Kinemage of the C-alpha trace (Angstrom):
@kinemage 1
@onewidth
@group {chain A} dominant
@subgroup {mainchain}
@vectorlist {calphas} color= white
{ca unk a 1} P 1.108 -17.688 44.553
{ca unk a 2} L -2.087 -19.758 44.447
{ca unk a 3} L -3.701 -17.331 42.000
{ca unk a 4} L -0.700 -17.636 39.682
{ca unk a 5} L -0.883 -21.452 39.759
{ca unk a 6} L -4.630 -21.454 39.123
{ca unk a 7} L -4.249 -19.144 36.141
{ca unk a 8} L -1.547 -21.287 34.546
{ca unk a 9} L -2.393 -23.273 31.435
{ca unk a 10} L -1.143 -26.474 33.109
{ca unk a 11} L -3.608 -26.128 35.974
{ca unk a 12} L -6.412 -25.515 33.490
{ca unk a 13} L -5.340 -28.529 31.449
{ca unk a 14} L -5.362 -30.657 34.603
{ca unk a 15} L -8.974 -29.620 35.180
{ca unk a 16} L -9.860 -30.616 31.613
{ca unk a 17} L -8.270 -34.050 31.946
{ca unk a 18} L -9.552 -34.857 35.443
{ca unk a 19} L -12.913 -36.493 34.721
{ca unk a 20} L -12.068 -37.923 31.250
{ca unk a 21} L -9.076 -39.681 32.809
{ca unk a 22} L -11.147 -41.250 35.583
{ca unk a 23} L -13.819 -42.168 33.053
{ca unk a 24} L -11.363 -44.494 31.337
{ca unk a 25} L -9.925 -45.713 34.649
{ca unk a 26} L -13.389 -46.799 35.794
{ca unk a 27} L -14.403 -48.401 32.486
{ca unk a 28} L -11.165 -50.391 32.295
{ca unk a 29} L -10.947 -51.120 36.026
{ca unk a 30} L -12.235 -54.734 35.755
{ca unk a 31} L -9.569 -55.451 33.110
{ca unk a 32} L -6.515 -54.018 34.827
{ca unk a 33} L -7.359 -54.769 38.472
{ca unk a 34} L -9.055 -58.187 38.268
{ca unk a 35} L -5.802 -60.151 37.801
{ca unk a 36} L -4.479 -58.787 41.126
{ca unk a 37} L -7.448 -57.785 43.315
{ca unk a 38} L -10.654 -59.254 41.882
{ca unk a 39} L -12.501 -58.925 45.186
{ca unk a 40} L -11.944 -55.151 45.194
{ca unk a 41} L -13.362 -55.000 41.661
{ca unk a 42} L -16.341 -57.089 42.716
{ca unk a 43} L -17.149 -54.915 45.710
{ca unk a 44} L -16.801 -51.783 43.570
{ca unk a 45} L -19.249 -53.175 40.982
{ca unk a 46} L -21.769 -54.229 43.639
{ca unk a 47} L -21.526 -50.843 45.354
{ca unk a 48} L -22.026 -49.054 42.043
{ca unk a 49} L -25.020 -51.223 41.161
{ca unk a 50} L -26.619 -50.467 44.520
{ca unk a 51} L -25.904 -46.788 44.009
{ca unk a 52} L -27.551 -46.976 40.572
{ca unk a 53} L -30.576 -48.708 42.088
{ca unk a 54} L -30.969 -45.894 44.614
{ca unk a 55} L -30.607 -43.301 41.830
{ca unk a 56} L -33.274 -45.101 39.783
{ca unk a 57} L -35.691 -45.123 42.712
{ca unk a 58} L -35.051 -41.435 43.410
{ca unk a 59} L -35.519 -40.564 39.738
{ca unk a 60} L -38.859 -42.381 39.745
{ca unk a 61} L -39.891 -40.604 42.950
{ca unk a 62} L -38.932 -37.109 41.762
{ca unk a 63} L -40.430 -37.640 38.298
{ca unk a 64} L -43.721 -38.655 39.933
{ca unk a 65} L -43.553 -35.685 42.305
{ca unk a 66} L -42.889 -33.283 39.423
{ca unk a 67} L -45.774 -34.696 37.413
{ca unk a 68} L -48.067 -34.331 40.413
{ca unk a 69} L -46.997 -30.709 40.894
{ca unk a 70} L -47.487 -29.939 37.200
{ca unk a 71} L -51.040 -31.264 37.458
{ca unk a 72} L -51.623 -29.176 40.592
{ca unk a 73} L -50.354 -25.948 39.007
{ca unk a 74} L -52.085 -26.364 35.645
{ca unk a 75} L -55.341 -24.925 36.992
{ca unk a 76} L -53.788 -21.912 38.709
{ca unk a 77} L -54.931 -18.686 37.021
{ca unk a 78} L -51.557 -16.937 36.949
{ca unk a 79} L -52.851 -14.461 34.353
{ca unk a 80} L -55.442 -13.236 36.868
{ca unk a 81} L -53.104 -13.462 39.857
{ca unk a 82} L -50.524 -11.101 38.399
{ca unk a 83} L -53.207 -8.495 37.718
{ca unk a 84} L -53.480 -8.066 41.482
{ca unk a 85} L -49.765 -7.160 41.716
{ca unk a 86} L -49.147 -3.492 41.001
{ca unk a 87} L -45.574 -4.045 39.713
{ca unk a 88} L -46.655 -6.543 37.048
{ca unk a 89} L -47.328 -4.110 34.177
{ca unk a 90} L -43.774 -2.756 34.528
{ca unk a 91} L -42.090 -6.101 33.821
{ca unk a 92} L -40.581 -6.185 30.333
{ca unk a 93} L -40.110 -9.529 28.598
{ca unk a 94} L -37.535 -10.208 25.891
{ca unk a 95} L -37.537 -13.634 24.246
{ca unk a 96} L -34.255 -14.411 22.480
{ca unk a 97} L -34.560 -17.147 19.859
{ca unk a 98} L -31.040 -18.080 18.666
{ca unk a 99} L -31.183 -19.905 15.371
{ca unk a 100} L -28.985 -20.946 12.478
{ca unk a 101} L -30.425 -22.662 9.409
{ca unk a 102} L -33.527 -23.674 11.345
{ca unk a 103} L -36.525 -24.546 9.132
{ca unk a 104} L -38.625 -21.416 9.126
{ca unk a 105} L -41.842 -23.342 9.735
{ca unk a 106} L -40.376 -24.462 13.075
{ca unk a 107} L -39.917 -20.836 14.100
{ca unk a 108} L -43.459 -20.055 12.912
{ca unk a 109} L -44.759 -22.812 15.200
{ca unk a 110} L -42.715 -21.465 18.119
{ca unk a 111} L -44.052 -17.942 17.611
{ca unk a 112} L -47.614 -19.220 17.259
{ca unk a 113} L -47.291 -20.844 20.688
{ca unk a 114} L -46.070 -17.536 22.123
{ca unk a 115} L -48.956 -15.647 20.511
{ca unk a 116} L -51.398 -18.057 22.186
{ca unk a 117} L -50.142 -16.875 25.582
{ca unk a 118} L -52.645 -15.754 28.236
{ca unk a 119} L -50.244 -13.011 29.411
{ca unk a 120} L -52.408 -9.913 29.969
{ca unk a 121} L -49.835 -7.182 29.243
{ca unk a 122} L -48.326 -6.051 25.935
{ca unk a 123} L -44.743 -6.079 27.147
{ca unk a 124} L -43.309 -9.062 25.247
{ca unk a 125} L -40.457 -8.262 22.856
{ca unk a 126} L -39.272 -10.798 20.308
{ca unk a 127} L -35.537 -11.054 19.585
{ca unk a 128} L -34.672 -13.107 16.494
{ca unk a 129} L -30.975 -13.902 16.863
{ca unk a 130} L -29.590 -14.946 13.468
{ca unk a 131} L -26.055 -15.741 12.354
{ca unk a 132} L -24.747 -13.409 9.658
{ca unk a 133} L -23.142 -16.337 7.838
{ca unk a 134} L -26.597 -17.779 7.068
{ca unk a 135} L -27.484 -16.610 3.563
{ca unk a 136} L -31.240 -16.665 4.191
{ca unk a 137} L -31.106 -14.809 7.525
{ca unk a 138} L -32.325 -11.427 6.247
{ca unk a 139} L -35.157 -12.869 4.161
{ca unk a 140} L -36.253 -15.119 7.050
{ca unk a 141} L -36.206 -12.159 9.419
{ca unk a 142} L -38.419 -10.134 7.049
{ca unk a 143} L -40.920 -12.969 6.665
{ca unk a 144} L -41.137 -13.502 10.425
{ca unk a 145} L -41.475 -9.785 11.177
{ca unk a 146} L -44.176 -9.342 8.545
{ca unk a 147} L -46.142 -12.327 9.855
{ca unk a 148} L -45.770 -11.879 13.616
{ca unk a 149} L -44.560 -8.329 14.287
{ca unk a 150} L -47.922 -6.874 15.305
{ca unk a 151} L -48.354 -9.552 17.996
{ca unk a 152} L -45.372 -8.244 20.008
{ca unk a 153} L -44.469 -4.918 21.538
{ca unk a 154} L -41.427 -4.901 19.254
{ca unk a 155} L -39.329 -7.269 17.165
{ca unk a 156} L -35.539 -7.000 17.217
{ca unk a 157} L -33.340 -8.847 14.753
{ca unk a 158} L -29.625 -9.448 15.309
{ca unk a 159} L -27.088 -10.871 12.872
{ca unk a 160} L -24.156 -12.253 14.780
{ca unk a 161} L -20.790 -12.312 13.049
{ca unk a 162} L -18.062 -14.481 14.549
{ca unk a 163} L -14.978 -12.612 15.713
{ca unk a 164} L -11.647 -13.824 17.017
{ca unk a 165} L -11.954 -15.661 20.325
{ca unk a 166} L -15.537 -16.779 19.729
{ca unk a 167} L -16.803 -20.237 18.835
{ca unk a 168} L -19.988 -20.886 16.840
{ca unk a 169} L -22.986 -21.757 18.970
{ca unk a 170} L -25.788 -20.454 21.140
{ca unk a 171} L -23.530 -18.721 23.662
{ca unk a 172} L -21.820 -16.297 21.285
{ca unk a 173} L -25.069 -15.664 19.381
{ca unk a 174} L -27.068 -14.978 22.549
{ca unk a 175} L -24.436 -12.627 23.936
{ca unk a 176} L -24.467 -10.594 20.727
{ca unk a 177} L -28.279 -10.404 20.832
{ca unk a 178} L -28.382 -9.571 24.553
{ca unk a 179} L -26.036 -6.604 24.080
{ca unk a 180} L -28.502 -5.229 21.538
{ca unk a 181} L -31.284 -5.743 24.084
{ca unk a 182} L -29.173 -3.901 26.676
{ca unk a 183} L -28.819 -0.833 24.437
{ca unk a 184} L -32.515 -0.990 23.563
{ca unk a 185} L -33.443 -0.976 27.273
{ca unk a 186} L -31.072 1.898 28.070
{ca unk a 187} L -32.590 4.001 25.279
{ca unk a 188} L -36.092 3.428 26.694
{ca unk a 189} L -35.207 3.694 30.364
{ca unk a 190} L -36.158 0.109 31.270
{ca unk a 191} L -34.964 -1.132 34.648
{ca unk a 192} L -32.583 -4.046 34.050
{ca unk a 193} L -33.799 -5.736 37.236
{ca unk a 194} L -37.382 -5.699 35.942
{ca unk a 195} L -36.447 -6.911 32.474
{ca unk a 196} L -36.772 -10.653 31.998
{ca unk a 197} L -34.764 -12.431 29.318
{ca unk a 198} L -36.032 -15.809 28.149
{ca unk a 199} L -33.731 -17.920 25.988
{ca unk a 200} L -35.978 -20.032 23.796
{ca unk a 201} L -34.836 -22.676 21.326
{ca unk a 202} L -36.285 -22.345 17.841
{ca unk a 203} L -38.350 -25.517 18.308
{ca unk a 204} L -39.512 -24.907 21.901
{ca unk a 205} L -43.270 -24.433 22.191
{ca unk a 206} L -43.906 -22.380 25.327
{ca unk a 207} L -47.099 -23.280 27.209
{ca unk a 208} L -50.005 -20.871 27.260
{ca unk a 209} L -49.381 -19.879 30.876
{ca unk a 210} L -45.599 -19.486 30.575
{ca unk a 211} L -45.243 -15.691 30.748
{ca unk a 212} L -47.956 -15.283 33.393
{ca unk a 213} L -46.440 -18.041 35.528
{ca unk a 214} L -42.894 -16.701 35.077
{ca unk a 215} L -43.960 -13.151 35.947
{ca unk a 216} L -45.844 -14.326 39.041
{ca unk a 217} L -42.898 -16.375 40.322
{ca unk a 218} L -40.493 -13.543 39.585
{ca unk a 219} L -42.528 -10.902 41.397
{ca unk a 220} L -43.070 -12.966 44.539
{ca unk a 221} L -39.396 -14.042 44.655
{ca unk a 222} L -37.485 -12.078 47.321
{ca unk a 223} L -34.123 -13.060 45.776
{ca unk a 224} L -35.167 -12.653 42.144
{ca unk a 225} L -32.068 -10.676 41.168
{ca unk a 226} L -29.962 -13.842 41.507
{ca unk a 227} L -32.273 -16.504 40.142
{ca unk a 228} L -32.915 -18.374 36.917
{ca unk a 229} L -36.317 -19.901 36.138
{ca unk a 230} L -36.893 -23.127 34.245
{ca unk a 231} L -39.691 -25.320 32.955
{ca unk a 232} L -38.616 -28.682 31.520
{ca unk a 233} L -38.395 -29.067 27.750
{ca unk a 234} L -39.902 -32.478 27.017
{ca unk a 235} L -39.055 -33.952 23.611
{ca unk a 236} L -42.522 -34.965 22.475
{ca unk a 237} L -43.518 -32.524 19.740
{ca unk a 238} L -42.547 -34.904 16.900
{ca unk a 239} L -42.652 -38.146 18.901
{ca unk a 240} L -44.410 -40.447 16.410
{ca unk a 241} L -42.256 -39.278 13.511
{ca unk a 242} L -39.132 -40.571 15.205
{ca unk a 243} L -37.361 -43.872 14.538
{ca unk a 244} L -38.094 -46.134 17.497
{ca unk a 245} L -34.545 -45.969 18.927
{ca unk a 246} L -34.719 -42.169 19.118
{ca unk a 247} L -38.158 -42.399 20.715
{ca unk a 248} L -36.651 -44.382 23.586
{ca unk a 249} L -33.919 -41.795 24.052
{ca unk a 250} L -36.424 -38.934 23.833
{ca unk a 251} L -38.571 -40.585 26.486
{ca unk a 252} L -35.672 -41.149 28.885
{ca unk a 253} L -34.379 -37.593 28.398
{ca unk a 254} L -37.856 -36.221 29.066
{ca unk a 255} L -38.361 -38.294 32.231
{ca unk a 256} L -34.937 -37.286 33.564
{ca unk a 257} L -35.702 -33.609 32.948
{ca unk a 258} L -39.026 -34.063 34.675
{ca unk a 259} L -37.246 -35.616 37.670
{ca unk a 260} L -34.755 -32.717 37.837
{ca unk a 261} L -37.603 -30.223 38.148
{ca unk a 262} L -38.558 -31.023 41.752
{ca unk a 263} L -34.969 -31.398 43.004
{ca unk a 264} L -34.811 -27.744 44.001
{ca unk a 265} L -31.495 -27.834 45.844
{ca unk a 266} L -29.507 -28.968 42.811
{ca unk a 267} L -31.680 -27.820 39.930
{ca unk a 268} L -29.822 -26.241 37.002
{ca unk a 269} L -31.668 -25.133 33.889
{ca unk a 270} L -31.362 -26.772 30.470
{ca unk a 271} L -32.103 -25.465 26.989
{ca unk a 272} L -34.929 -22.916 27.511
{ca unk a 273} L -34.787 -20.722 30.620
{ca unk a 274} L -35.246 -17.189 31.969
{ca unk a 275} L -33.456 -14.656 34.165
{ca unk a 276} L -33.221 -10.894 34.511
{ca unk a 277} L -31.102 -8.601 32.379
{ca unk a 278} L -29.265 -7.184 35.408
{ca unk a 279} L -27.842 -10.586 36.342
{ca unk a 280} L -26.746 -11.289 32.763
{ca unk a 281} L -25.128 -7.855 32.540
{ca unk a 282} L -23.283 -8.410 35.836
{ca unk a 283} L -21.643 -11.604 34.515
{ca unk a 284} L -21.025 -10.026 31.086
{ca unk a 285} L -23.541 -12.346 29.457
{ca unk a 286} L -22.626 -15.790 28.152
{ca unk a 287} L -18.959 -16.672 27.697
{ca unk a 288} L -18.440 -16.644 23.930
{ca unk a 289} L -15.715 -19.298 23.772
{ca unk a 290} L -17.775 -22.262 24.994
{ca unk a 291} L -20.329 -24.586 23.374
{ca unk a 292} L -22.742 -25.880 26.087
{ca unk a 293} L -24.015 -22.632 27.586
{ca unk a 294} L -26.891 -23.462 29.945
{ca unk a 295} L -25.047 -24.932 32.950
{ca unk a 296} L -22.047 -22.760 32.184
{ca unk a 297} L -23.940 -19.471 32.568
{ca unk a 298} L -25.267 -20.772 35.899
{ca unk a 299} L -21.684 -21.290 37.094
{ca unk a 300} L -20.684 -17.865 35.802
{ca unk a 301} L -23.350 -16.379 38.075
{ca unk a 302} L -22.468 -18.741 40.931
{ca unk a 303} L -18.829 -17.638 41.046
{ca unk a 304} L -19.897 -14.002 40.934
{ca unk a 305} L -22.624 -14.099 43.604
{ca unk a 306} L -22.175 -17.415 45.409
{ca unk a 307} L -24.918 -19.576 46.851
{ca unk a 308} L -27.583 -16.904 46.326
{ca unk a 309} L -27.675 -18.087 42.713
{ca unk a 310} L -30.332 -20.725 42.128
{ca unk a 311} L -32.593 -22.076 39.423
{ca unk a 312} L -36.254 -22.111 40.463
{ca unk a 313} L -38.743 -24.563 38.944
{ca unk a 314} L -41.790 -23.628 36.890
{ca unk a 315} L -44.243 -26.517 37.089
{ca unk a 316} L -45.399 -26.433 33.503
{ca unk a 317} L -44.186 -28.094 30.291
{ca unk a 318} L -42.306 -26.735 27.292
{ca unk a 319} L -42.823 -29.037 24.323
{ca unk a 320} L -39.785 -29.518 22.079
{ca unk a 321} L -38.584 -31.601 19.149
{ca unk a 322} L -36.306 -34.594 19.366
{ca unk a 323} L -33.766 -35.053 16.596
{ca unk a 324} L -35.360 -36.085 13.304
{ca unk a 325} L -33.545 -35.770 9.980
{ca unk a 326} L -35.914 -37.513 7.605
{ca unk a 327} L -34.120 -40.850 7.283
{ca unk a 328} L -33.138 -43.345 9.948
{ca unk a 329} L -29.395 -43.151 9.290
{ca unk a 330} L -29.266 -39.333 9.205
{ca unk a 331} L -31.347 -39.194 12.377
{ca unk a 332} L -29.010 -41.688 14.039
{ca unk a 333} L -25.907 -39.648 13.127
{ca unk a 334} L -27.428 -36.336 14.197
{ca unk a 335} L -28.680 -37.781 17.472
{ca unk a 336} L -25.184 -39.104 18.200
{ca unk a 337} L -23.683 -35.676 17.468
{ca unk a 338} L -26.251 -33.938 19.654
{ca unk a 339} L -25.479 -36.204 22.610
{ca unk a 340} L -21.762 -35.651 22.090
{ca unk a 341} L -22.325 -31.896 22.128
{ca unk a 342} L -24.338 -32.148 25.346
{ca unk a 343} L -21.620 -34.322 26.901
{ca unk a 344} L -19.081 -31.654 25.965
{ca unk a 345} L -20.473 -29.929 29.043
{ca unk a 346} L -17.714 -31.883 30.820
{ca unk a 347} L -15.636 -28.783 29.990
{ca unk a 348} L -17.569 -27.015 32.772
{ca unk a 349} L -15.506 -29.054 35.219
{ca unk a 350} L -12.288 -27.317 34.199
{ca unk a 351} L -14.079 -23.945 34.465
{ca unk a 352} L -15.311 -24.842 37.951
{ca unk a 353} L -11.912 -26.302 38.872
{ca unk a 354} L -10.156 -23.054 38.000
{ca unk a 355} L -12.609 -20.750 39.740
{ca unk a 356} L -13.235 -22.693 42.933
{ca unk a 357} L -9.740 -21.914 44.231
{ca unk a 358} L -9.983 -18.153 43.751
{ca unk a 359} L -13.672 -17.567 44.685
{ca unk a 360} L -12.879 -16.902 48.347
{ca unk a 361} L -16.274 -15.321 49.048
{ca unk a 362} L -17.973 -18.718 48.663
{ca unk a 363} L -17.684 -21.255 51.531
{ca unk a 364} L -15.655 -24.336 50.631
{ca unk a 365} L -18.482 -26.626 51.687
{ca unk a 366} L -20.782 -25.000 49.113
{ca unk a 367} L -18.178 -25.156 46.345
{ca unk a 368} L -17.337 -28.770 47.129
{ca unk a 369} L -20.980 -29.843 47.029
{ca unk a 370} L -21.554 -28.171 43.644
{ca unk a 371} L -18.287 -29.514 42.271
{ca unk a 372} L -18.981 -33.128 43.216
{ca unk a 373} L -22.491 -32.922 41.779
{ca unk a 374} L -21.011 -31.698 38.487
{ca unk a 375} L -18.368 -34.444 38.506
{ca unk a 376} L -20.947 -37.102 39.379
{ca unk a 377} L -23.196 -36.064 36.489
{ca unk a 378} L -20.457 -36.199 33.869
{ca unk a 379} L -18.678 -39.244 35.264
{ca unk a 380} L -21.803 -41.417 35.275
{ca unk a 381} L -22.779 -40.466 31.734
{ca unk a 382} L -20.176 -42.528 29.823
{ca unk a 383} L -19.394 -45.139 32.491
{ca unk a 384} L -22.764 -46.409 33.758
{ca unk a 385} L -23.553 -48.694 30.833
{ca unk a 386} L -20.231 -50.551 31.046
{ca unk a 387} L -20.328 -51.049 34.817
{ca unk a 388} L -23.953 -52.135 34.852
{ca unk a 389} L -23.926 -54.540 31.906
{ca unk a 390} L -20.520 -56.123 31.312
{ca unk a 391} L -18.225 -55.394 34.261
{ca unk a 392} L -19.767 -58.055 36.518
{ca unk a 393} L -18.772 -60.830 34.101
{ca unk a 394} L -15.148 -59.771 33.658
{ca unk a 395} L -13.408 -60.637 37.003
{ca unk a 396} L -14.380 -64.355 36.930
{ca unk a 397} L -13.316 -64.609 33.279
{ca unk a 398} L -9.953 -62.876 33.698
{ca unk a 399} L -9.153 -64.500 37.022
{ca unk a 400} L -10.256 -68.198 36.981
{ca unk a 401} L -9.184 -68.622 40.594
{ca unk a 402} L -11.590 -65.902 41.668
{ca unk a 403} L -14.347 -67.641 39.705
{ca unk a 404} L -14.147 -70.583 42.103
{ca unk a 405} L -14.789 -68.384 45.146
{ca unk a 406} L -18.267 -67.676 46.494
{ca unk a 407} L -17.980 -63.980 45.570
{ca unk a 408} L -16.792 -64.828 42.074
{ca unk a 409} L -19.668 -67.234 41.559
{ca unk a 410} L -22.446 -64.905 42.748
{ca unk a 411} L -21.064 -61.638 41.287
{ca unk a 412} L -22.709 -61.870 37.808
{ca unk a 413} L -25.959 -63.128 39.319
{ca unk a 414} L -26.064 -60.502 42.058
{ca unk a 415} L -25.341 -57.632 39.675
{ca unk a 416} L -27.977 -58.979 37.288
{ca unk a 417} L -30.540 -59.113 40.093
{ca unk a 418} L -29.792 -55.535 41.217
{ca unk a 419} L -30.019 -54.298 37.632
{ca unk a 420} L -33.369 -56.063 37.240
{ca unk a 421} L -34.677 -54.217 40.308
{ca unk a 422} L -33.452 -50.927 38.844
{ca unk a 423} L -35.032 -51.548 35.457
{ca unk a 424} L -38.351 -52.267 37.167
{ca unk a 425} L -38.589 -48.473 37.506
{ca unk a 426} L -39.157 -48.429 33.738
{ca unk a 427} L -42.769 -49.427 34.377
{ca unk a 428} L -43.323 -46.115 36.113
{ca unk a 429} L -41.339 -44.231 33.460
{ca unk a 430} L -43.531 -45.716 30.735
{ca unk a 431} L -46.670 -44.726 32.636
{ca unk a 432} L -45.453 -41.149 33.092
{ca unk a 433} L -44.393 -41.022 29.459
{ca unk a 434} L -47.894 -41.990 28.284
{ca unk a 435} L -49.570 -39.477 30.614
{ca unk a 436} L -47.242 -36.632 29.625
{ca unk a 437} L -47.679 -37.259 25.924
{ca unk a 438} L -51.423 -37.360 26.410
{ca unk a 439} L -51.270 -33.865 27.916
{ca unk a 440} L -49.288 -32.716 24.864
{ca unk a 441} L -51.626 -34.346 22.294
{ca unk a 442} L -49.190 -37.147 21.438
{ca unk a 443} L -51.355 -40.050 22.532
{ca unk a 444} L -50.433 -43.704 22.102
{ca unk a 445} L -52.725 -45.289 19.529
{ca unk a 446} L -53.638 -48.956 19.899
{ca unk a 447} L -51.955 -49.755 16.576
{ca unk a 448} L -48.657 -48.395 17.943
{ca unk a 449} L -48.846 -50.200 21.266
{ca unk a 450} L -47.059 -53.493 20.349
{ca unk a 451} L -43.967 -51.789 18.894
{ca unk a 452} L -44.071 -49.208 21.686
{ca unk a 453} L -43.702 -51.991 24.281
{ca unk a 454} L -41.232 -54.136 22.329
{ca unk a 455} L -38.854 -51.219 21.733
{ca unk a 456} L -37.939 -51.138 25.432
{ca unk a 457} L -36.116 -54.451 25.050
{ca unk a 458} L -33.572 -52.547 22.970
{ca unk a 459} L -32.903 -50.039 25.760
{ca unk a 460} L -29.387 -51.379 26.619
{ca unk a 461} L -28.274 -51.105 22.989
{ca unk a 462} L -29.797 -47.639 22.596
{ca unk a 463} L -28.173 -46.475 25.845
{ca unk a 464} L -24.798 -47.681 24.619
{ca unk a 465} L -24.926 -46.190 21.134
{ca unk a 466} L -26.798 -42.939 21.804
{ca unk a 467} L -25.643 -42.085 25.317
{ca unk a 468} L -22.507 -43.801 26.613
{ca unk a 469} L -20.490 -43.861 23.371
{ca unk a 470} L -21.040 -40.202 22.364
{ca unk a 471} L -20.266 -39.141 25.931
{ca unk a 472} L -17.129 -41.289 25.895
{ca unk a 473} L -16.253 -39.742 22.531
{ca unk a 474} L -16.495 -36.244 24.043
{ca unk a 475} L -14.451 -37.204 27.119
{ca unk a 476} L -11.734 -38.859 25.033
{ca unk a 477} L -11.420 -35.856 22.742
{ca unk a 478} L -11.050 -33.565 25.742
{ca unk a 479} L -8.521 -35.921 27.350
{ca unk a 480} L -6.278 -35.620 24.291
{ca unk a 481} L -6.898 -31.907 23.812
{ca unk a 482} L -9.001 -32.239 20.658
{ca unk a 483} L -11.902 -29.787 20.516
{ca unk a 484} L -15.290 -30.340 18.925
{ca unk a 485} L -17.142 -27.870 16.715
{ca unk a 486} L -20.766 -26.848 17.133
{ca unk a 487} L -22.989 -28.736 14.691
{ca unk a 488} L -26.574 -27.670 14.277
{ca unk a 489} L -28.921 -30.533 15.093
{ca unk a 490} L -31.149 -31.085 12.081
{ca unk a 491} L -34.866 -31.203 12.891
{ca unk a 492} L -37.336 -31.325 10.031
């Protein structure tokens, strides 16, 4: 009976609407509840502000810890360490680069970074995953093979054609490419469990030690069959080309990713990551009817194998591009669309919602913890700005009687004070940002310093327009059953 309910379209639709509905309830809470129970609204706002302060402090702590660990691991000679492990030469690497209308010079840069690797074995296979609907795909594939083919053990090219039931995006493209890799490995007798698949964005510059580090971590991992591996993609490659408002967003995204890295118990990979072919085969690769694929494939594996599935950190840095489209307005629009696409990951909640009731092999305590972490992430995204900046002023305005109480009088001042404490963490974020960019040859010149400091005063406006609003856009569309389509983020 339960299985039949869970598989019904109404139950699935309930899962889709769950978080978007509460997103709007929370944003509008000061408006609809203040006339009747302003004190409840006030206590909710104060509690949320304190919660946000704690989150800010923890983010600063984990970002600092991650940076410290990256510095510690940067001098480890993984290339020499793996040569002492007899199984190392048998590990096969396949790097899938899904791309659609990407500037070819970006892919050249990505491949150049891979060629600079210190990996001592010739077992790296390049997989160029094109979309058949791109007119230049075949000519681009030929140019890339001619230029880089002799640097790799082999170069595979796939040309994905959309079929019924698929949606355009990385997931469907990667699945098509991975099935070609599967056949290739079968023909050559490669062990799926010793075949590592790395999904690499077309603008992700892998560090020199990436393959050596990944191989070392994989070989010493006793539960490697069930694990993903991730190094943070920091958006610094084109930092000084960006309009200042995108620079702020790129910095915050990079610091948050850095902070995620050392939170091992709840780490889930983003963008560029690795796992073994056996695990991907067991979950039938990426679901082809979804758009955000990175967290989703983690949950696919989680519901198959339970709490054995984890993402392990690699304490090194992948350098990537932030959105840049040539002009300020085009960059603004594309950055908004990219954030909306990322926020569309709220659809993972309905996937989790459906599967948590039928995955009886996973303890309820484990499922509940993962579910609430997923809900927390997507609920805070569109709501935080409104609660932190404007909600504290609403109850005294809507309810004049409440304004004359002690709580009503101190509410705006107290919330402002807590927010000031939270924003003090920006000093540390700015320091880490400068140090990280220095490591990636994106140093802050003295001539850029005044604007670099002044731009942070615009953080509330940037957070609203390029974070909260696109996330709210995604949630609202899902609430009313309107899908979004995958739009390639232009980076030139």
